[in-house]
N, C-alpha and C positions, 0 to 999 in steps of 0.2 A: 511785703506784698509779693505775690507770685508773678512770674513773668508769663506772657502769653504762651511761650513754648512749654513751660511747666504745666500750665493748665491743659494745653492740647495733648500732652503726653500722659495725662491721668485718665484712668478708666475705673468705673465703679467696681466692675467684676468681669470675669471672662464671659463670653457668650457660649453657645453650644450649637451643634449641628442637629437640626430638627427633621431634615428630609434630604435625601440624596436621589438625584434622578439622572438618567442617561438618555441621550437621543441616539438610538442605534443606527439611524439613517436620516438623510435629509428629509425634513417634513414628517418624520415618524412621530408617533405619540411618545411621550416621556415614559420611561420605565423606572419605577422606584426600586431602589436597592438598599440593602442594609449596610453595605460596606463597598468601598471602591479603592482601587490602586491609582495613585496619581504619578505620572511621569512627566518628562519635559514637554510633551505635546498635550497634556491634559489628562482627563479621566479615561482609564482603560475601558474600551467599549463605547465611548462617546464619539459622535460624528462631527467632523469639520471644525475642530478647534485650531486656532492660530496661537503663536507664542504669547502675545499680549492678552488673548482672549481664551486661554487654555481652560479656564474654569470660570463659570458665571455664578454669581451669588446674589441672593436677595434676602432682606430681613423679613422674618416672619411677621413682624409688626406692621409691615407695609401691605400685606395681603388684605387685611380688613379695610384699610384705607382705600385700596383699589376697588374692593367690593362695595364700599359705601358709595363711591362715585357711580358705580354701575347699578346699584340697587340689588345686588346678589352676593352670595358667598364666592370667594375665589380660593380654590384649592391650590396647593403647592405646584402640582404638575402643570397647571394652566399658565404659570409664570414662565415656563420653559427655561428655567434656570437650573443649574446643576445642584447647587447647595442652597438650602433654606436654613438660615441661622437666626438665632434669637438672643436677646439680652445684651447686644453690643451694637453701637452705631457704626455701620460700615463706612458711612461718609466721613467719619472722623479718622478713618484709617487710610484714606487715599494717599498713595505713594509710599505707604508703610508696609510692613510685613506682619503676617499673622502665622501662628502655629496652629494647625488644625490636625488633630491626631498626630501622625508621624510626619506630615508634610508641612513645608513652609511655603506660603504664597505671598506674592507682592500684589497689592491692590493697584491696578494700572489705570483704571478710569471707569467712567459711567458705562453701564450696559443699557444702551438706548433700546426702546421697544422697536420691534419689527412689525411688518404688516401682519404677521401671524397672530398678533394680539387681537386684532379685529376678528379674525376667524375663531380664535380660542375663547374670547370673552364676549363676543357679540358687538353690536353697534356701540361705538364710543370706547371700545377696549383700548385702542391705540392711545387715545388722549388720556384715558384714566391711568395708564401705566407711566406716562411721561413724568419724570421726576421721582418715580417710585420703582423704576425698573431694575434696580440693583447695580452691581459692580462686576467688572471683569478683573481677572487676576492671572498672573503668570506663575508657573511652578518654579520656585527657587530650589527646593529640595523635595524630591518625590517621597512617597510613602503611602501608607494605608490610612484612609479616613473612614470612620465608622459612625453610625447614628449615635447621638448623645456625646460625641467627643467635644472637648472644650475648644473654643476659638479664643486664643489669647494673643494680644498684641505683643510684638517683640520690640 
């Protein structure tokens, strides 16, 4: 019989980067990019990151869930997260590290929704994102991240 730790450490397959977005200034619209450089303070060209929240991520699988609660489609940019990844449960990685492209990130905690969700998604947007808002990460090792890069637990 496998231990709980062994089960927690198992993943079916690596995920992948589906979307990359930058916030060039406070309250600015998200700007999609094909590739980005990550350093200790986060994504080059992104505004206002802190060490523990240098990078924000959301699972692509959560966007339709948020949309279902709102009765509309939710595009990646509306989540206001830097990376949209698919194929891997980010919640299972809390406290762990992932290799994304050349960069190593540590998942530090939940990325709670902000009041901008109500503006971006409309009435009920804040509540729809609760529990589906993604994760914050700090940069352990900087590097280049490109669309379609693998997201692999370390």
